[in-house]
C-alpha positions as CSV (number, residue, x, y, z in Angstrom):
1,M,0.1,-0.1,-0.2
2,G,1.0,3.4,-0.6
3,V,1.8,6.5,1.6
4,L,-0.7,9.2,2.1
5,L,0.4,12.6,2.0
6,W,-2.3,15.0,3.5
7,I,-1.2,18.7,3.2
8,N,-3.3,20.7,5.5
9,G,-3.2,24.7,6.2
10,P,-5.5,27.5,6.3
11,F,-7.2,28.7,3.2
12,G,-4.4,30.7,1.5
13,G,-1.6,28.8,3.1
14,G,0.0,27.3,0.0
15,K,-1.3,24.0,-0.2
16,T,-2.4,23.6,-3.7
17,Q,1.2,25.2,-4.9
18,T,3.0,22.8,-2.3
19,V,1.1,19.5,-3.2
20,Y,1.4,20.2,-7.0
21,E,5.3,20.9,-6.4
22,I,5.7,17.5,-4.6
23,H,3.5,15.7,-7.6
24,R,5.6,16.9,-10.2
25,R,9.0,16.1,-8.5
26,L,7.7,12.7,-7.2
27,P,7.4,10.0,-9.6
28,H,4.4,7.6,-9.4
29,S,2.6,10.0,-7.2
30,V,-1.1,11.2,-7.7
31,V,-3.1,13.8,-6.2
32,C,-7.0,13.2,-4.8
33,D,-8.4,16.6,-4.2
34,P,-11.2,16.2,-1.1
35,E,-12.7,19.5,-2.7
36,H,-13.9,17.5,-5.5
37,V,-16.3,15.5,-3.4
38,G,-17.5,18.6,-1.7
39,F,-18.4,20.6,-4.6
40,G,-19.8,17.6,-6.3
41,L,-22.3,17.5,-3.0
42,Q,-22.8,21.5,-3.0
43,R,-24.1,21.5,-6.5
44,M,-26.4,18.3,-5.7
45,A,-28.1,20.5,-2.9
46,P,-30.3,23.5,-3.2
47,P,-28.7,26.7,-2.9
48,S,-30.0,27.2,0.7
49,L,-28.5,24.1,2.2
50,R,-25.1,24.8,0.8
51,G,-22.9,25.6,3.7
52,D,-19.9,23.9,4.7
53,F,-19.6,20.9,2.9
54,Q,-17.4,19.0,5.3
55,D,-20.3,19.1,7.6
56,F,-22.0,16.7,5.4
57,Q,-21.3,13.0,6.9
58,A,-21.4,11.7,3.0
59,W,-18.2,14.2,2.4
60,R,-16.3,12.7,5.0
61,Q,-17.4,9.0,4.4
62,G,-16.6,9.7,0.6
63,V,-13.4,11.4,0.9
64,R,-12.3,8.3,3.3
65,E,-13.6,5.7,0.7
66,V,-11.9,7.4,-2.3
67,L,-8.6,7.6,-0.5
68,D,-8.9,3.9,1.2
69,R,-9.1,2.9,-2.6
70,A,-6.6,4.9,-3.8
71,L,-3.9,3.8,-1.2
72,T,-4.7,0.0,-1.7
73,K,-5.0,0.2,-5.6
74,H,-2.4,3.1,-6.5
75,E,1.3,2.0,-6.5
76,G,2.8,5.2,-5.5
77,T,1.9,8.3,-3.2
78,V,-1.3,9.9,-2.8
79,I,-1.6,13.3,-2.2
80,A,-4.4,15.3,-0.4
81,P,-4.8,18.9,-0.4
82,M,-7.4,20.3,2.6
83,T,-8.0,22.4,5.2
84,L,-9.3,20.4,7.9
85,V,-9.6,21.8,11.3
86,E,-12.4,20.1,12.9
87,P,-11.0,17.9,15.3
88,G,-13.8,15.1,15.1
89,Y,-13.8,15.4,11.3
90,F,-10.0,15.2,11.6
91,Q,-10.2,11.9,13.7
92,E,-13.1,10.4,11.5
93,I,-11.4,10.8,8.0
94,I,-7.6,10.8,8.6
95,G,-7.7,8.6,12.4
96,G,-9.8,6.2,10.2
97,L,-7.4,5.9,7.7
98,R,-4.9,5.0,10.0
99,D,-7.0,2.7,11.9
100,D,-7.3,0.8,8.7
101,G,-4.1,0.2,8.2
102,H,-2.9,3.1,6.0
103,D,0.5,5.4,6.4
104,V,-1.0,8.5,6.6
105,R,1.7,11.6,6.8
106,H,-0.2,15.1,8.0
107,F,1.3,18.3,7.7
108,A,-0.1,21.5,8.3
109,L,1.4,24.4,7.0
110,L,1.5,27.6,9.1
111,A,2.3,30.9,8.4
112,D,1.9,34.6,10.1
113,R,-1.7,36.0,9.5
114,E,-0.9,38.9,7.8
115,R,1.4,36.7,5.3
116,V,-1.9,34.6,4.6
117,L,-4.0,37.5,4.2
118,R,-1.4,38.9,1.5
119,R,-1.7,35.8,-0.2
120,L,-5.5,35.8,-0.3
121,R,-5.4,39.2,-1.4
122,V,-2.9,38.1,-4.4
123,R,-5.7,35.9,-5.7
124,G,-7.0,39.2,-6.9
125,L,-10.7,38.0,-6.5
126,G,-11.6,41.5,-4.3
127,G,-12.3,39.5,-1.3
128,L,-15.5,38.0,-2.6
129,G,-16.9,34.5,-2.6
130,R,-14.4,32.0,-1.7
131,E,-11.9,34.3,-0.5
132,S,-14.3,35.9,2.0
133,F,-14.9,32.4,3.5
134,A,-11.3,31.9,3.7
135,V,-10.8,35.4,5.8
136,S,-13.7,34.4,7.7
137,K,-11.9,31.1,8.5
138,L,-8.8,32.2,9.1
139,D,-8.0,33.0,12.6
140,V,-10.0,29.8,13.8
141,C,-7.8,27.7,11.0
142,L,-4.4,29.5,12.3
143,Q,-5.3,28.6,16.5
144,R,-6.4,24.8,15.8
145,L,-3.5,24.0,13.3
146,R,-1.2,25.2,15.8
147,E,-2.3,22.4,18.6
148,P,-0.5,19.2,18.7
149,G,-2.9,17.2,17.3
150,F,-2.5,18.9,14.0
151,G,1.1,18.4,13.5
152,E,3.6,17.7,11.9
153,H,3.8,21.8,11.7
154,V,5.9,23.3,8.9
155,R,6.5,27.2,9.2
156,T,6.3,28.4,5.4
157,D,7.1,32.2,6.4
158,R,10.5,32.3,5.1
159,L,10.5,29.3,2.7
160,T,9.9,28.7,-1.2
161,I,7.5,26.6,-2.5
162,P,10.4,24.1,-3.7
163,Q,11.4,24.5,0.1
164,V,8.8,23.4,1.8
165,A,7.8,20.2,-0.9
166,D,11.5,19.3,0.2
167,R,11.1,19.7,4.0
168,I,7.9,17.6,3.9
169,A,9.2,15.1,1.5
170,A,12.6,14.9,3.9
171,C,10.1,14.5,7.1
172,A,8.4,11.8,5.2
173,D,11.1,9.9,3.7
174,L,10.4,10.4,0.2
175,T,12.8,11.2,-2.4
176,L,11.8,14.3,-5.0
177,T,13.8,14.8,-8.3
178,P,15.9,17.9,-7.8
179,N,14.3,21.1,-8.6
180,T,15.7,22.6,-11.9
181,D,13.3,25.6,-12.2
182,G,15.0,29.1,-12.5
183,A,13.2,31.8,-10.8
184,L,11.0,33.0,-13.9
185,R,10.0,29.2,-15.0
186,G,9.1,29.1,-10.9
187,R,7.0,31.8,-11.1
188,L,5.1,31.0,-14.1
189,R,4.8,27.2,-13.1
190,R,3.1,28.8,-9.9
191,A,1.0,31.1,-11.8
192,W,-0.2,28.6,-14.5
193,T,-1.1,26.0,-11.0
194,S,-3.2,29.3,-9.6
195,I,-5.2,29.8,-13.1
196,K,-6.0,25.9,-13.3
197,H,-7.4,25.7,-9.4
198,I,-9.4,28.9,-9.7
199,R,-13.3,27.8,-9.0
200,F,-16.2,29.8,-9.5
201,D,-18.7,27.6,-8.1
């Protein structure tokens, strides 16, 4: 069975960029994004019932089931980028996968509040929609993710995305291919990753 890297962190904390940096430099890895399950459930529900999709038991069960299947059937590392700060939900999914015998390596990306806010503003959506939701959840995310139960913690304030990826890989005993991007190519790659993951629903 493979290893699961669950990359946690506040909205705007660099999860997506870090996950795809690891993915491109870790042969045979695959990204399984739990948000896809959540947005599918939201589209199915009437608008008045579209709250936080993590509150759907179907989301938590579905994520655990898909990751269990991926870890059992896929011969490589599985990477999941997802903000998950509710202790009960954390235990239900991550604790449940561990109870099932899977090797789950959890990392919480942490940064100063102002730095995360700057990253959210850079997204350029004017504080609307998902970004206003992200700001409203920022303080509780940072507070809970600092707790020991959400370790291992990785401070990203003074690290580049490739350095964060290297730190996580080293802690998880995984070997990444060397990062050969220059400064310009790295910026272009990260910009393209951001564009690909813009969601309007």
